[in-house]
C-alpha positions in Angstrom: 0.0 0.2 -0.1 2.9 2.3 0.8 4.3 1.8 -2.5 0.8 2.5 -4.1 0.6 5.5 -2.1 4.0 6.8 -3.2 3.4 6.3 -7.1 0.3 7.9 -6.6 2.2 11.4 -5.2 4.7 11.3 -8.3 1.8 10.8 -10.7 0.1 13.7 -9.4 3.0 15.7 -10.1 3.3 14.5 -13.1 -0.4 15.5 -14.5 0.4 18.9 -13.0 3.2 19.2 -15.7 0.0 19.3 -18.1 -0.6 22.5 -17.2 2.9 23.7 -17.7 5.6 23.5 -20.5 6.3 25.6 -23.6 4.6 26.0 -26.9 6.7 25.4 -29.8 6.0 25.5 -33.6 7.1 22.1 -34.2 10.3 22.9 -35.4 11.9 22.3 -32.2 11.1 18.9 -31.8 9.1 17.1 -29.0 8.3 19.2 -25.3 5.8 19.0 -22.7 4.4 16.0 -20.2 4.4 13.5 -22.9 8.0 13.8 -24.7 10.7 10.9 -23.9 12.6 7.9 -25.1 10.1 6.1 -27.4 7.6 8.9 -28.3 8.7 9.9 -31.5 10.2 9.0 -34.7 13.9 9.5 -36.1 15.0 13.1 -35.5 12.1 13.5 -32.9 9.6 13.8 -35.8 6.1 11.6 -36.1 6.8 8.0 -35.4 4.3 5.2 -34.5 3.7 6.1 -31.2 3.7 9.9 -32.0 1.5 10.5 -35.0 1.7 14.0 -36.9 0.1 16.8 -35.3 -3.2 17.6 -37.0 -3.3 20.4 -39.8 -4.7 23.7 -39.1 -8.7 23.4 -38.6 -9.3 27.2 -38.9 -12.9 27.4 -40.1 -13.8 23.9 -41.0 -17.4 24.6 -40.6 -17.2 28.5 -41.5 -16.8 29.5 -37.7 -13.3 30.7 -38.0 -13.9 34.0 -36.2 -15.0 31.6 -33.0 -12.2 31.8 -30.5 -13.2 29.1 -27.8 -12.6 29.3 -24.4 -10.7 27.3 -22.3 -12.2 23.4 -21.2 -12.5 22.8 -17.1 -11.2 20.3 -15.5 -13.3 17.6 -14.5 -13.6 14.0 -12.9 -15.2 11.5 -14.7 -18.5 11.2 -13.7 -19.9 7.8 -11.8 -21.4 6.9 -15.5 -17.8 7.6 -17.2 -16.0 6.0 -14.6 -18.1 2.9 -14.7 -18.0 2.4 -18.5 -14.6 3.1 -18.6 -13.5 0.4 -16.1 -15.7 -2.0 -18.0 -14.0 -1.1 -21.4 -11.0 -1.0 -19.8 -10.6 -4.2 -17.6 -14.0 -6.3 -18.3 -15.3 -6.1 -15.0 -18.0 -4.1 -13.2 -17.7 -1.4 -10.9 -21.6 -0.2 -10.1 -20.3 -0.6 -6.5 -17.3 0.7 -6.5 -18.3 4.1 -8.6 -20.4 4.6 -6.1 -17.8 5.4 -3.7 -16.9 8.1 -5.6 -18.4 11.5 -4.5 -21.6 12.6 -6.0 -21.6 14.2 -9.4 -21.8 17.9 -9.4 -24.4 19.7 -11.1 -23.2 23.1 -13.2 -25.9 26.0 -12.8 -23.3 27.4 -15.9 -23.9 25.0 -18.1 -26.9 22.7 -16.5 -25.0 19.6 -16.9 -23.1 17.2 -14.6 -19.1 17.8 -14.2 -18.3 15.1 -12.1 -17.6 15.4 -8.3 -14.4 16.7 -6.6 -11.9 14.8 -4.5 -11.0 17.1 -2.0 -10.5 15.5 1.4 -9.5 12.3 3.1 -12.8 10.6 2.7 -12.9 11.5 -0.9 -9.7 9.9 -1.5 -10.0 7.0 0.6 -13.4 6.5 -1.6 -11.3 6.4 -4.6 -8.6 4.2 -3.2 -11.2 1.9 -2.0 -13.0 1.5 -5.1 -9.2 1.1 -6.9 -8.8 -1.7 -4.7 -12.0 -3.3 -5.3 -11.7 -3.1 -8.9 -8.1 -4.6 -9.2 -9.2 -7.5 -7.3 -11.9 -8.3 -9.5 -9.8 -7.5 -12.6 -7.1 -10.3 -10.9 -9.8 -12.9 -11.5 -9.2 -12.3 -15.2 -5.9 -11.5 -15.3 -4.7 -13.8 -18.3 -7.2 -11.4 -20.3 -5.7 -9.0 -19.5 -1.9 -9.5 -20.2 0.5 -9.6 -23.2 1.8 -12.6 -22.2 -0.7 -15.7 -21.7 0.0 -18.4 -20.3 1.9 -16.6 -17.2 5.6 -17.1 -17.9 7.3 -18.9 -14.7 10.5 -17.1 -15.2 11.0 -13.8 -13.3 12.8 -12.2 -16.3 10.1 -13.0 -18.4 7.7 -11.8 -15.8 9.4 -8.7 -15.2 9.1 -8.3 -19.2 5.6 -9.0 -19.4 4.9 -6.5 -16.7 7.1 -3.8 -18.7 5.1 -4.3 -21.7 1.5 -4.3 -19.8 2.3 -1.1 -18.2 3.0 0.7 -21.4 -0.2 -1.0 -23.0 -2.2 -0.5 -20.0 -1.0 2.9 -19.3 -1.7 4.2 -22.5 -5.3 2.8 -22.8 -6.1 3.8 -18.9 -4.8 7.5 -19.5 -5.9 7.6 -23.0 -2.6 8.7 -24.5 0.9 7.3 -24.2 2.7 7.0 -21.1 5.6 10.1 -20.4 8.7 8.4 -19.5 8.4 9.5 -16.1 5.2 7.9 -16.0 6.0 4.6 -17.2 9.2 4.5 -15.1 7.2 5.3 -12.0 4.6 2.4 -12.7 7.6 -0.1 -13.6 9.0 0.8 -10.5 6.0 0.3 -8.7 5.7 -3.4 -10.0 9.3 -4.0 -8.9 8.9 -2.7 -5.4 6.3 -5.0 -4.6 8.2 -7.8 -5.9 11.6 -7.3 -4.8 12.4 -7.8 -0.7 10.8 -6.8 1.6 7.5 -6.9 0.3 8.2 -10.2 -2.2 4.9 -10.2 -3.7 3.7 -12.5 -6.3 3.6 -11.7 -9.9 -0.3 -11.3 -10.2 -0.4 -9.2 -6.9 2.2 -7.0 -8.2 0.3 -6.4 -11.4 -2.7 -5.7 -9.0 -0.8 -3.0 -7.6 0.2 -1.2 -10.7 -3.7 -1.3 -11.6 -4.7 0.1 -8.1 -2.2 2.8 -8.6 -3.5 3.8 -12.0 -7.2 3.8 -11.2 -6.3 6.4 -8.5 -4.1 8.6 -10.4 -5.4 12.1 -11.7 -4.5 11.1 -15.4 -7.1 8.3 -15.1 -9.5 10.2 -12.8 -9.7 13.7 -14.9 -10.5 14.9 -18.5 -6.9 16.2 -19.2 -5.6 14.2 -21.5 -2.8 16.1 -22.8 -1.1 15.9 -26.2 2.1 13.1 -25.8 4.2 15.9 -27.8 3.2 18.7 -25.9 0.5 21.7 -26.7 -0.1 22.7 -30.4 -0.5 26.1 -30.7 -2.8 27.9 -32.9 -2.5 31.7 -32.7 -3.8 32.7 -28.9 -5.5 29.1 -28.8 -4.3 25.3 -28.1 -5.5 23.1 -31.0 -6.2 19.5 -29.8 -3.9 16.6 -30.7 -5.4 13.3 -32.2 -5.4 11.8 -28.5 -7.5 14.5 -26.9 -9.5 14.4 -29.6 -10.3 10.4 -29.3 -11.3 11.2 -25.7 -13.3 14.2 -26.3 -15.0 11.8 -29.0 -15.8 8.7 -26.9 -16.8 10.5 -24.1 -19.3 12.7 -25.8 -21.0 9.7 -27.4 -20.2 6.8 -25.4 -19.3 8.7 -22.0 -16.6 5.9 -22.3 -12.8 5.5 -23.3 -11.6 5.2 -26.8 -11.7 2.5 -28.2 -9.1 -0.1 -30.2 -10.6 1.7 -33.8 -10.1 5.1 -32.2 -6.4 4.0 -31.3 -5.6 2.6 -34.8 -7.0 5.7 -36.2 -4.7 7.9 -34.2 -1.8 5.6 -35.2 -2.6 5.5 -38.9 -2.7 9.3 -38.8 -6.5 9.0 -39.7 -7.7 11.5 -36.7 -6.5 14.6 -38.1 -8.5 16.4 -40.3 -12.5 17.4 -39.8 -13.4 14.7 -42.1 -11.6 12.4 -40.0 -13.2 13.6 -37.0 -16.7 13.6 -38.6 -15.9 9.7 -39.9 -15.3 8.9 -36.5 -18.1 10.6 -34.8 -20.5 9.0 -37.3 -19.1 5.5 -36.1 -19.5 6.2 -32.6 -23.0 7.6 -32.9 -24.2 4.8 -35.2 -22.9 1.9 -32.4 -25.1 0.4 -29.7 -22.7 1.6 -27.1 -23.6 5.3 -28.4 -26.9 4.2 -25.8 -25.0 5.2 -22.8 -24.1 9.0 -24.2 -27.2 10.1 -25.6 -29.2 8.6 -22.5 -26.7 10.6 -20.7 -27.3 13.8 -22.5 -31.1 13.7 -22.8 -31.7 12.7 -19.2 -29.3 15.2 -17.7 -31.3 17.8 -20.5 -34.8 16.8 -19.0 -33.1 17.4 -15.4 -35.0 14.5 -14.1 -32.3 13.3 -12.0 -32.4 10.3 -10.2 -36.3 9.1 -9.7 -35.6 6.8 -6.8 -34.8 10.2 -4.6 -38.2 11.3 -5.2 -40.6 10.9 -2.1 -43.9 10.8 -2.8 -47.3 10.4 -0.9 -48.1 6.9 0.4 -51.6 7.5 -1.0 -49.9 7.2 -4.5 -49.9 3.3 -3.9 -48.8 2.5 -7.4 -45.5 4.4 -6.8 -43.1 1.3 -6.3 -39.5 0.8 -7.0 -40.7 -1.2 -9.6 -42.4 1.6 -11.3 -39.9 4.0 -11.0 -37.5 1.4 -12.4 -39.9 1.3 -15.5 -40.1 4.8 -15.8 -36.3 5.0 -16.0 -36.3 2.3 -18.7 -39.2 3.8 -20.6 -37.2 6.9 -21.1 -34.0 5.4 -21.6 -35.8 3.0 -24.4 -37.3 6.0 -26.1 -34.2 7.7 -26.4 -32.4 4.9 -28.1 -35.7 4.4 -30.4 -35.2 7.8 -31.8 -31.5 7.5 -32.5 -30.4 4.0 -32.9 -31.9 1.5 -35.3 -33.3 1.2 -38.8 -36.4 2.7 -38.0 -34.8 5.8 -36.2 -34.8 9.3 -37.3 -32.9 11.2 -34.8 -35.6 14.2 -35.5 -35.9 16.9 -32.7 -39.8 16.4 -33.6 -40.2 12.6 -33.0 -38.3 13.8 -29.7 -40.9 15.9 -28.8 -44.0 14.4 -30.4 -43.8 10.9 -30.8 -47.2 8.9 -29.5 -45.1 5.6 -29.4 -42.7 4.5 -26.8 -41.2 1.6 -25.2 -42.8 0.3 -22.2 -43.7 -2.7 -19.8 -46.4 -4.1 -17.7 -46.2 -1.3 -15.4 -46.6 1.1 -17.3 -48.9 0.1 -19.7 -51.4 -0.2 -16.5 -50.1 3.3 -15.3 -51.1 5.0 -19.0 -54.2 2.7 -19.6 -52.9 0.9 -22.5 -55.4 -2.1 -23.1 -54.3 -5.6 -24.5 -50.8 -5.2 -23.3 -49.7 -9.0 -22.7 -46.2 -9.8 -21.3 -43.7 -8.6 -18.7 -40.7 -7.3 -20.8 -40.3 -4.1 -22.5 -41.8 -3.2 -26.1 -42.7 -0.9 -28.8 -46.2 0.5 -28.0 -48.5 3.0 -29.5 -49.9 5.6 -26.8 -53.6 7.3 -26.9 -52.2 10.4 -29.2 -54.4 12.6 -27.5 -53.0 11.8 -24.0 -48.9 11.4 -24.8 -46.6 13.2 -27.3 -43.0 12.7 -26.9 -40.3 12.6 -23.8 -42.0 15.4 -21.8 -45.3 13.7 -21.5 -43.6 10.7 -20.1 -44.1 9.4 -16.4 -40.4 10.1 -15.7 -40.3 13.9 -16.2 -44.0 14.1 -15.1 -42.7 12.6 -11.7 -39.9 14.6 -11.4 -41.6 17.7 -12.0 -44.1 17.5 -9.0 -44.8 17.5 -5.4 -45.4 14.8 -3.1 -48.8 14.3 -3.8 -49.9 17.1 -6.4 -48.5 18.3 -10.4 -46.3 21.4 -10.0 -46.9 23.5 -12.9 -44.2 26.0 -12.5 -41.3 23.0 -12.3 -42.7 21.8 -15.4 -43.2 25.1 -17.2 -39.8 26.4 -16.1 -38.1 23.2 -17.3 -39.7 23.5 -20.9 -39.0 27.3 -21.1 -34.9 26.4 -20.1 -34.2 23.3 -21.7 -36.6 23.8 -25.0 -36.6 27.4 -25.6 -33.3 28.3 -23.5 -35.0 30.9 -21.8 -33.8 31.9 -18.2 -36.0 33.9 -15.7 -33.8 34.9 -13.3 -35.4 36.3 -9.6 -34.0 39.6 -8.8 -31.8 39.4 -5.7 -34.1 42.0 -3.9 -37.1 40.1 -4.7 -39.0 38.3 -1.5 -40.9 35.1 -2.9 -43.7 34.4 -0.9 -44.2 30.8 -0.2 -47.1 29.5 -2.3 -50.6 29.0 0.1 -51.3 25.7 1.1 -54.0 23.9 -0.2 -57.4 24.6 0.6 -60.3 21.9 0.5 -61.7 21.7 -2.6 -59.2 23.9 -4.4 -57.6 22.4 -7.8 -53.7 22.8 -8.6 -54.4 25.4 -10.8 -56.3 27.5 -8.4 -54.0 27.1 -5.8 -50.8 28.3 -8.3 -53.1 31.0 -9.9 -52.0 33.3 -6.7 -48.9 34.0 -8.6 -50.8 36.3 -10.6 -51.5 38.7 -7.8 -48.1 38.8 -6.2 -44.9 40.7 -7.0 -43.7 37.0 -9.0 -46.4 37.9 -11.9 -44.1 39.1 -14.5 -42.2 35.8 -14.7 -45.3 33.4 -13.6 -47.1 34.9 -16.6 -44.7 33.4 -18.7 -44.0 29.8 -16.7 -47.8 29.3 -15.7 -49.4 29.0 -18.8 -46.9 26.7 -20.4 -46.9 24.7 -17.0 -50.7 24.5 -16.5 -50.7 22.5 -19.9 -49.8 19.6 -18.2 -52.5 19.5 -15.4 -54.0 16.2 -17.0 -51.1 14.6 -15.5 -51.0 13.8 -11.9 -47.8 13.4 -9.6 -46.7 10.4 -11.1 -47.8 11.0 -14.9 -51.3 9.2 -14.7 -53.7 11.0 -17.0 -56.5 12.6 -15.1 -59.5 14.7 -16.2 -60.6 15.7 -12.8 -58.6 17.4 -9.8 -60.4 16.5 -6.7 -64.3 17.1 -7.6 -63.4 19.5 -10.5 -62.5 18.9 -13.9 -58.8 19.6 -15.1 -58.4 22.8 -16.9 -55.2 22.6 -19.0 -55.5 25.5 -21.2 -52.6 27.4 -22.0 -50.6 29.9 -24.0 -47.1 30.3 -25.7 -45.3 33.0 -27.5 -42.9 31.9 -30.3 -41.7 33.5 -33.3 -44.3 31.1 -35.6 -47.4 33.0 -33.4 -49.0 33.5 -30.4 -50.8 30.3 -29.4 -53.8 29.2 -27.1 -53.4 25.6 -26.0 -55.4 22.7 -24.6 -52.7 20.4 -23.2 -49.3 19.4 -23.5 -49.7 17.6 -26.7 -50.7 20.6 -28.6 -47.8 22.5 -26.7 -45.2 20.2 -27.8 -46.6 19.9 -31.6 -45.9 23.8 -31.6 -42.5 23.7 -30.3 -41.4 20.8 -32.6 -42.2 23.4 -35.2 -40.7 26.5 -33.3 -37.1 27.9 -34.8 -36.6 28.8 -30.9 -36.5 25.2 -30.2 -34.2 23.9 -32.7 -31.7 26.7 -31.8 -31.9 25.7 -28.4 -31.3 22.4 -28.9 -27.9 23.1 -30.6 -27.0 25.1 -27.8 -27.9 22.5 -25.6 -25.7 20.1 -26.9 -23.1 22.3 -27.5 -22.8 23.0 -23.5 -23.1 19.3 -23.0 -20.1 19.0 -24.9 -18.3 21.5 -23.6 -20.1 21.3 -19.8 -19.8 25.0 -19.6 -22.1 27.6 -21.1 -20.9 29.1 -24.3 -19.0 32.5 -23.9 -19.5 35.0 -26.4 -16.5 34.9 -28.5 -17.7 31.0 -29.5 -20.7 32.9 -31.3 -19.9 31.9 -34.8 -19.6 28.3 -33.7 -23.1 28.1 -32.2 -24.4 29.8 -35.2 -23.1 27.4 -37.5 -24.6 24.9 -35.2 -27.8 26.3 -35.2 -28.2 26.7 -39.0 -27.3 22.6 -38.8 -30.6 22.3 -36.8 -32.7 24.6 -39.0 -31.9 22.9 -42.2 -32.0 19.4 -40.9 -33.6 18.6 -37.3 -32.4 15.5 -37.3 -30.0 16.0 -34.1 -27.5 13.3 -35.4 -26.4 15.8 -37.9 -26.3 18.4 -34.9 -24.2 16.1 -33.2 -21.4 15.4 -36.0 -21.2 19.0 -36.9 -20.5 19.7 -33.1 -17.5 17.4 -33.6 -15.9 19.7 -36.5 -16.7 23.0 -34.5 -13.8 25.0 -33.2 -15.3 25.1 -29.6 -14.8 20.8 -29.9 -11.4 21.0 -31.7 -9.5 24.1 -29.9 -9.5 25.5 -26.2 -8.0 28.4 -24.8 -5.3 28.1 -22.2 -6.9 27.6 -18.9 -6.3 30.2 -16.1 -2.7 30.2 -14.8 -2.0 27.5 -17.5 1.7 28.5 -19.1 3.5 27.5 -21.9 
């Protein structure tokens, strides 16, 4: 354990070098954290381990005026950690991932940025998870080693370990190890083999795995270019290893696969066309389910449904129903984007009366004739259901313990579909909502907003939120609110017109046709890919992405285009980053 912690301290020092160094123009040879023996070809130029730097991509999408901001340093999210461990070692890490600090939501971007590792308890969680994962990996060690069967001779074992460090390190850090990193990990192996520890070959390899999984180079998104930073004016242009990680974590929420690494080695992850080719491949893969579901469930702001407590009077609200709700939304997202019938269109996401449900949801939705226990495609009542915002997951998340919450529903539509942020003035004291009175409907209770200091904002929010009044606190359809008929009328002002609405189905049909919704989806995906809000200097890139959505509402085209934008291929130096 002491040897593992020692190497972690050195690795932590190594990752800090990723924020220092000297920019060069390529004429003076390699520099920066990745430079070292075996990293370049003859004369310091490109070689098998050091692909040629990518060509200039200025204005690849007509966004040459865009000057991207810095990339935030962020930890792998729990989902990314779990997926990466599965792809890296072939073991499940759901329990170990749960030992990491919770993902942190970003008010700036509206999307998670991974948790922090700041205290001793955080570090112990990382260490414990690493030890558990390494123990599981040792059960299938022959599949991970470059030598199989494991040699009996110590010298051959040491040679195998050296090769393992190089190959495993490349995949774990998502780029080749620096000479210092490789030396420290190989020293860690030998320290566990030699006296006074004198451990077995297998356990010494386990110590290496444990150390790597605690290293900041593994835990954080900061895949430095092996040859040092590539200067492009005042910006830094991402190298192929950095691009590979950005692509794989964007679409798969996981590490690059062998094909991405092969593309790098073959010099085929440099041009905009190269990037788009790989983006399309990743997006068409079944593994894209993970990234697509992560983006859109965060976009919906549904969080973890298991955390929402409902009143005991809602007897059908059970853990099984919660699992069915999560399953429906994830399966619906996959059906929109993947498979022969998928069209990827925003209209389908917002208005489709079809979904993928199981018996629990069939009962909740009142679907007659549903047979079997497994989830399957089903046509829902088109007068009641239209797309993802009328699914039980969203409606449950945007509700109170026993009643629907029109403000939560309306605000989320404004923020996520129309990119309209309504900020409460700091000097405004928001009065609490009155307690419900006997016989009072939800709409009547919330209508008090129009008589309060909050009226200006609620005149925009409530007419949208009230269109969801036909759905109760867990998304079941209702026509009565207590003893009174439900009033689900509302209105919305869009560039396409001012619309009087009766129900959420009508709302979604109007939003699906609204240019504001298409522009907002481009904005939301850009924020998700950056994990921060766009800055003014990135307006040219955003405009191009919005024009992509305007000409083709297949969101897959938007996603591919986003990978060729300067906001994806470039970044500004981070504060304090010196070259």
